[in-house]
N, C-alpha and C positions, 0 to 999 in steps of 0.2 A: 212578608217581608222581615228580615234576616235585622241583627243588633245593627247592622248598617245597612238600616231600610233599604231601597229596593233594591241597592250592588250587593253580591262575589263577595269572599277575598277579594278575589282573581285580577277580580274591573274596578275597581273598588282606587288604586289607584292612579290605573289610567285617567278616569273622573275627575282624580282628586285635578291633574296635571291638568288635562283640555279646560275647564275650567279653573284654574290660578290665567293661565296664560290668557282667559277671557277678562279677569280683575284687573291681571297686568299692562295691559291695552288699554280697559275706561282705567286708573286709578293708579297707573303704578305698581312698581316695589311699595312703596312703600303701602297702599291698599293693601297688598298681602298678610293672610294670617292663617295659621292650621283652626283657628275657631270660625275663619268669616267662612274656611270654605264646605267646614263639614256643616255651621245651616245655612248654605246655599245647594249642600248636598243633600239638607235632610239625612242628615246621621246624625250617630253619636257625637261629642269634644274629643272621645277614647280615639275615635279610629282612626282620626290620617293619619296618630304617630304611633299606630304600626308600620306604616310603609314612610314614615318621615320624620327623625327623632324632634327636628325643631323648622325651625323658618327658616336659615341657613341651607338646611339640607332640599329642604320644597323647592332652594332656587340652584343650589346646585346640580337638582334633577329636571330641572326643566330648562335649562341651559343642555344638560348632556341632552336633553330629548331635543335638541330644538337641533345641536348641531348632527346629532344622530342627522335627525327631518334632512338638514341642506345635506351631508352628502351622501344621506341617497337618491339625489336631486342630479346634484352634482357626479357623483356618476355615473348614473346614464343617461346625463348628457353629453359625456365623456367617452361613452363608449360608443354612439353613438344614439341613442332616444330623439324621437320626433320632439320635444314636446319638454322635455328637462326634470320632467314628472316622475314618478315612485313609480316602480311598474319593470316589467322586460323593458330590454335596451333593445335596436332594432339592427338593423347592421350599419358595423360602421364605412358612416362615410370621409368627403377628403377632411384633415385636420382644422380648417379656416370653417372649414361648417359647426364642426362638431365643439371648436372654441367658441362659436357665435352662439353655440348653443349653450356651454356653461353658463356664461354672458347674461343670455337671457334667463336661466334657470335661476345666477344667482338677484336679477336684479327685483326678480321675480318673487321670490322670497325673500327679500328683501323687503318692499313693498309693501308685501303679505303680512308682512309679520316684526314689524317698526320694535315693538315694545320687548319680540324678545330675545330680535339681536341685537338688540340693545344691550341687555344683559346679559346672552349670550358675551359677550366682549367684556361684560364689564367682571364676568363675575371668571372670566376666562385668565384678567389681567391679574389679578388678584392674590397679592402674597402668601395667601395660602390654600391656593383655586389645587384641586386633586389629579393625578398624575392625569390620570382620565380624558379627564377633560381640556390639559393639554395637550393630549393625542390627538384625541377628536377634533380638534383646532388649531391643532396643524396639517392635520393630514384631508383638509377644503385646501392650503395652498399643496398644499402635497400633488391631489390629486387633476390641479390644474398643470401642474410642473411635467408633471408623468406627461403629458401631450403637448405639454411645449419638446420635450426632450423626442416623445413618437417625432414630428413637426420637425426638428433638425434634423433626424436619421433620413428624412422622404423629401429634403431641402427646402416645404415647405417655411419650417421658418428661421428663423438670424441667428445665425453663432452666439453664446453669450452665457451666461446661468441661468439654468431654467428655473432655478426657487423666483431667479432676481427679477424675469421676464415673468414668472404667474403673478408676483408682487405688483407689479405696475398695473397689470392683467385687471386683479381686482381694485386696485386703486381709483381703475376708468371705473368703474362698471358701479364700485359700492359710492362714486362719486357721482353718479348718477340718478342713483336710487335716492342720495340722498338729497337731491334735490327738485327730487319728484315725491317728497314725504315733504317738503316749506317749501313746494307749492311756488317752487322759485323757477321752474320751468317755463313761463311767462302763459304764452298761447301756447306753446310749441307739443304735444303731442307727446306719452311718453313713448308708446308707440318708437313715435317716428323718431326720435331724440336718441331711443337706443339706438335703431340701426346703424344711423350719422354714424352714433356712438364706436357705435362695432366696425363700422368703413374704414373710424380714419385709427381703430387698435392694430387692425390684422394687414390694412395697410403698413403700419410699422415696425410689424413684425415681421415680413415678408422679410427675405433675405436686398441686401443690393446688390444691380444690376453693374 
């Protein structure tokens, strides 16, 4: 046992972030404190301060970690990954199929990490948000916009500002995830609603005849 219990200096930060998301999910941001995390992990009260100067720094780090994970999943889906999760992407398929993969990846993250996603957007839009956080948040949009551009070059996506098209796509899947989390889809399974939403979205993105 070290001064940080069973944690070495190198992995205590990761353990703090993992526990912080669990507390965030269970109790909200108001339930988070560095002393509480130290107690939960069985380390000294001073140990978390080696990684986070205060509670706000912890929240910022959680948001950065969340966007980093989300962006990795979106990149995998955009590159042709089969499930939108972290890891090596497969061979790139048609743009429409990859856009659908992006939608599934986002909904999966949004439903699985609801409290974290709320925190990510709250911290990103704060007046004192860091440049790193704003850049990571914007990258999520650009990943989709780049695929829209690729689709326009190949004739698979209608003309228009790729960023605006990406915003519309995000609004569709984010809205669906919000309804699912709030249990407002009634008897419609999320998977069924998601495939229908993606079908309608992709139909609207195709060039007019």
